[in-house]
C-alpha positions as CSV (number, residue, x, y, z in Angstrom):
1,M,0.2,0.1,-0.2
2,N,1.4,3.1,-1.1
3,K,1.4,6.0,1.5
4,T,1.5,9.1,0.2
5,A,1.4,12.3,1.9
6,K,-1.9,14.4,0.7
7,T,-0.9,17.9,-1.5
8,N,-2.1,21.0,-2.2
9,P,-3.3,20.7,-5.7
10,L,-1.3,23.6,-6.5
11,E,2.2,21.7,-5.4
12,R,1.2,18.8,-7.8
13,N,2.5,20.7,-10.8
14,L,-0.4,21.2,-12.2
15,K,-0.1,23.8,-15.2
16,I,-2.6,26.3,-15.1
17,H,-2.8,28.7,-18.0
18,I,-4.6,31.9,-17.6
19,D,-4.9,33.8,-21.3
20,L,-4.1,37.1,-19.1
21,E,-5.8,39.2,-22.6
22,K,-8.9,36.9,-22.7
23,Y,-9.4,38.0,-19.6
24,K,-8.6,41.7,-20.3
25,R,-11.4,41.6,-23.0
26,F,-13.8,40.2,-20.8
27,D,-13.1,42.3,-18.0
28,S,-13.8,45.2,-20.2
29,V,-16.6,43.8,-21.8
30,A,-18.2,42.7,-18.5
31,R,-17.4,46.8,-17.2
32,R,-19.1,48.0,-20.5
33,G,-21.9,46.1,-20.0
34,L,-22.2,47.3,-16.1
35,G,-21.5,51.0,-16.9
36,F,-24.8,50.7,-19.2
37,R,-26.8,49.2,-16.6
38,I,-26.0,52.1,-13.9
39,Y,-26.2,54.1,-16.9
40,E,-29.8,53.0,-17.8
41,R,-31.4,52.9,-14.4
42,M,-29.6,56.3,-13.6
43,D,-32.0,57.7,-16.5
44,E,-35.3,55.7,-15.7
45,L,-35.1,57.4,-12.2
46,G,-34.0,60.5,-13.4
47,M,-30.4,60.4,-11.6
48,T,-27.2,62.8,-12.4
49,L,-23.8,61.8,-12.1
50,E,-24.2,64.1,-8.7
51,D,-26.2,61.8,-7.5
52,L,-24.0,58.7,-8.1
53,R,-21.3,60.3,-6.7
54,V,-22.7,61.3,-3.3
55,I,-24.3,57.5,-3.3
56,M,-20.5,55.9,-3.8
57,G,-18.9,58.3,-1.4
58,H,-16.3,59.6,-4.3
59,T,-15.7,63.4,-4.0
60,S,-15.4,64.0,-7.8
61,N,-17.8,63.1,-10.4
62,S,-14.8,62.2,-12.5
63,Q,-14.9,58.2,-10.6
64,P,-18.5,57.9,-11.2
65,Y,-18.0,58.7,-14.9
66,R,-15.5,56.0,-15.4
67,I,-17.5,53.8,-13.7
68,I,-20.5,54.4,-16.5
69,N,-17.9,54.3,-19.2
70,G,-16.6,50.9,-18.3
71,E,-13.1,52.4,-17.5
72,C,-12.7,50.8,-13.8
73,G,-14.6,49.4,-11.5
74,F,-15.0,48.9,-7.2
75,H,-15.6,47.5,-4.5
76,I,-18.1,45.0,-3.5
77,E,-19.7,47.6,-1.1
78,K,-20.3,50.7,-3.8
79,L,-22.1,48.1,-5.3
80,Y,-24.7,46.6,-2.7
81,L,-24.6,50.9,-2.2
82,L,-25.6,51.4,-5.9
83,A,-28.3,48.3,-6.1
84,Q,-29.9,49.8,-3.4
85,A,-30.1,53.2,-4.3
86,L,-31.1,52.2,-8.2
87,D,-33.4,49.7,-6.4
88,I,-32.2,47.1,-8.6
89,S,-30.8,43.8,-8.1
90,C,-27.0,43.0,-7.7
91,D,-27.2,40.2,-10.4
92,Y,-29.3,42.6,-12.8
93,L,-26.2,44.9,-12.6
94,L,-23.5,42.6,-12.6
95,F,-24.6,40.0,-15.3
96,G,-27.9,41.7,-16.9
97,Y,-30.4,39.1,-15.2
98,E,-31.7,37.7,-11.9
99,R,-31.6,34.4,-10.8
100,G,-34.3,32.2,-12.9
101,G,-33.9,34.5,-16.0
102,R,-36.0,37.4,-14.6
103,I,-35.4,41.1,-14.1
């Protein structure tokens, strides 16, 4: 009977390949989709960049502008605050649909 010590999967010489360029393209598309959904909901509610700035606790309108344009992301805590302020689910903001395919 072979008694081998259990090893961590990362220590087993597994080669994990991450296509960094593919990830960057996906990340960019995901951020633009998120920004579009934020903008769309803000428009429905008659909100401005200034309103978004206050909700997210930023000191200038440049960061909310960059978020809407998909140029940067933000922390999960801000996502929760934003979803509450926009009266929409985090699922919808992130993925464009809610669980079960409902909006």
